[in-house]
FIROKE-405386 format. One record per residue (C-alpha): residue number from 0; residue in three letters; z, x, y. Coordinates in Angstrom, 3 decimals. Each point is the difference from the previous one (the first is absolute). Example, Ala and Ser with C-alpha at 12.3 -4.5 7.8 and 13.67 -1.06 7.14 Angstrom:
REM FIROKE-405386
+-----+-----+----------+----------+----------+
|   k |   r |       zz |       xx |       yy |
+-----+-----+----------+----------+----------+
|   0 | ALA |    7.800 |   12.300 |   -4.500 |
|   1 | SER |   -0.660 |    1.370 |    3.440 |
+-----+-----+----------+----------+----------+
This chain:
REM FIROKE-405386
+-----+-----+----------+----------+----------+
|   k |   r |       zz |       xx |       yy |
+-----+-----+----------+----------+----------+
|   0 | UNK |   17.958 |  -15.914 |    0.768 |
|   1 | UNK |   -3.000 |    2.343 |   -1.103 |
|   2 | UNK |    0.619 |    3.094 |   -1.646 |
|   3 | UNK |   -3.254 |    1.923 |    0.422 |
|   4 | UNK |   -0.742 |    3.511 |   -1.788 |
|   5 | UNK |   -1.632 |    1.891 |    3.228 |
|   6 | UNK |   -1.062 |    3.286 |   -1.098 |
|   7 | UNK |   -1.136 |   -1.860 |   -2.958 |
|   8 | UNK |   -2.299 |   -2.357 |    2.005 |
|   9 | UNK |   -1.411 |    2.588 |    2.138 |
|  10 | UNK |   -0.994 |    1.802 |   -2.982 |
|  11 | UNK |   -1.892 |   -3.253 |   -1.161 |
|  12 | UNK |   -1.193 |   -0.437 |    3.349 |
|  13 | UNK |   -1.252 |    3.712 |    0.395 |
|  14 | UNK |   -1.655 |   -0.559 |   -3.456 |
|  15 | UNK |   -1.770 |   -3.087 |    0.855 |
|  16 | UNK |   -0.560 |    0.990 |    3.142 |
|  17 | UNK |   -1.998 |    3.143 |   -0.702 |
|  18 | UNK |   -1.840 |   -1.189 |   -3.640 |
|  19 | UNK |   -3.826 |    0.709 |    0.241 |
|  20 | UNK |   -0.556 |   -2.295 |   -2.684 |
|  21 | UNK |   -1.138 |   -2.960 |    2.628 |
|  22 | UNK |   -2.045 |    1.540 |    1.721 |
|  23 | UNK |   -1.566 |    2.442 |   -2.631 |
|  24 | UNK |   -0.551 |   -3.436 |   -1.668 |
|  25 | UNK |   -1.761 |   -1.005 |    2.787 |
|  26 | UNK |   -2.017 |    3.189 |    0.348 |
|  27 | UNK |   -1.336 |   -0.474 |   -4.067 |
|  28 | UNK |   -1.090 |   -3.271 |    0.934 |
|  29 | UNK |   -1.995 |    0.558 |    2.713 |
|  30 | UNK |   -1.317 |    2.659 |   -1.755 |
|  31 | UNK |   -0.514 |   -2.006 |   -3.011 |
|  32 | UNK |   -1.786 |   -2.664 |    2.291 |
|  33 | UNK |   -2.468 |    2.452 |    1.539 |
|  34 | UNK |   -1.202 |    1.698 |   -3.104 |
|  35 | UNK |   -0.800 |   -3.842 |   -1.803 |
|  36 | UNK |   -2.065 |   -0.430 |    3.162 |
|  37 | UNK |   -1.752 |    3.235 |   -0.588 |
|  38 | UNK |   -1.307 |   -1.182 |   -3.037 |
|  39 | UNK |   -0.064 |   -3.798 |    1.131 |
|  40 | UNK |   -3.888 |   -0.721 |   -0.663 |
|  41 | UNK |    0.437 |   -3.976 |    1.507 |
|  42 | UNK |    0.529 |   -0.280 |    4.055 |
|  43 | UNK |    1.545 |   -3.375 |   -0.849 |
|  44 | UNK |    2.590 |    1.207 |   -1.997 |
|  45 | UNK |    0.584 |    3.309 |    1.899 |
|  46 | UNK |    0.016 |   -2.505 |    3.769 |
|  47 | UNK |    2.482 |   -2.030 |   -2.440 |
|  48 | UNK |    2.309 |    2.880 |   -1.304 |
|  49 | UNK |    0.105 |    1.684 |    3.307 |
|  50 | UNK |    1.093 |   -3.294 |    1.988 |
|  51 | UNK |    2.870 |    0.229 |   -3.603 |
|  52 | UNK |    1.020 |    3.239 |    1.476 |
|  53 | UNK |   -0.564 |   -0.620 |    3.688 |
|  54 | UNK |    1.794 |   -3.331 |    0.463 |
|  55 | UNK |    2.481 |    0.079 |   -3.197 |
|  56 | UNK |    0.742 |    2.933 |   -1.936 |
|  57 | UNK |   -0.040 |    2.396 |    2.940 |
|  58 | UNK |    2.571 |   -2.433 |    2.215 |
|  59 | UNK |    2.479 |   -0.483 |   -3.040 |
|  60 | UNK |    0.427 |    3.688 |   -0.570 |
|  61 | UNK |    0.554 |    0.545 |    4.048 |
|  62 | UNK |    2.304 |   -3.306 |   -0.326 |
|  63 | UNK |    2.233 |    1.727 |   -3.245 |
|  64 | UNK |    0.379 |    3.080 |    1.820 |
|  65 | UNK |    0.946 |   -1.769 |    3.101 |
|  66 | UNK |    2.950 |   -2.123 |   -1.729 |
|  67 | UNK |    0.843 |    2.696 |   -1.971 |
|  68 | UNK |    0.526 |    2.459 |    3.772 |
|  69 | UNK |    1.614 |   -3.535 |    1.368 |
|  70 | UNK |    2.882 |    0.099 |   -3.116 |
|  71 | UNK |    0.406 |    3.673 |    0.411 |
|  72 | UNK |    0.947 |   -0.100 |    3.341 |
|  73 | UNK |    1.661 |   -3.437 |    0.019 |
|  74 | UNK |    2.104 |    1.161 |   -2.624 |
|  75 | UNK |    1.029 |    3.352 |    1.439 |
|  76 | UNK |    0.712 |   -1.904 |    3.418 |
|  77 | UNK |    2.255 |   -2.147 |   -1.825 |
|  78 | UNK |    1.845 |    3.027 |   -2.000 |
|  79 | UNK |    0.244 |    1.657 |    3.144 |
|  80 | UNK |    1.628 |   -2.923 |    2.005 |
|  81 | UNK |    2.279 |   -0.326 |   -3.072 |
|  82 | UNK |    1.453 |    3.461 |    0.173 |
|  83 | UNK |    0.062 |   -0.345 |    4.139 |
|  84 | UNK |    1.965 |   -3.248 |   -1.106 |
|  85 | UNK |    2.244 |    1.932 |   -1.915 |
|  86 | UNK |    0.905 |    2.648 |    2.395 |
|  87 | UNK |    0.762 |   -2.443 |    2.600 |
|  88 | UNK |    2.189 |   -1.964 |   -2.301 |
|  89 | UNK |    1.976 |    3.101 |   -0.706 |
|  90 | UNK |    0.474 |    0.774 |    3.570 |
|  91 | UNK |    1.226 |   -3.188 |    0.499 |
|  92 | UNK |    2.538 |   -0.378 |   -2.766 |
|  93 | UNK |    1.760 |    3.482 |    0.283 |
|  94 | UNK |    3.128 |   -0.123 |    0.719 |
|  95 | UNK |    1.700 |    0.847 |    2.901 |
|  96 | UNK |    2.961 |    2.464 |   -0.769 |
|  97 | UNK |    3.023 |    0.556 |    2.974 |
|  98 | UNK |    1.570 |    3.290 |   -0.510 |
|  99 | UNK |    3.491 |    0.093 |    0.266 |
| 100 | UNK |    2.248 |    3.004 |    0.170 |
| 101 | UNK |   -2.772 |    2.093 |    0.616 |
| 102 | UNK |    0.719 |    3.666 |    0.125 |
| 103 | UNK |   -1.498 |    3.001 |    1.809 |
| 104 | UNK |    0.853 |    3.808 |    0.619 |
+-----+-----+----------+----------+----------+
């Protein structure tokens, strides 16, 4: 027996799914790396920072955003399946009513 607060779940999923924070953090970090690269006097350090950005930081930012999207999508699908299951059970569990002594006019 599950008891899911469907509207609360959907509200939370909407908030998380539309939160600009992860994308904004990625953009800010990228801008900070660009700023540092613009002032870098050592080509070796600039190359190392560029590689760090390209091979690690950028990839991890993208991966975090993908994981958030996948989690929101997966939980949304599960909540929808829960609602569909409740509706299906309600239809199956509805009692059959036989009316005796029905009058008409």
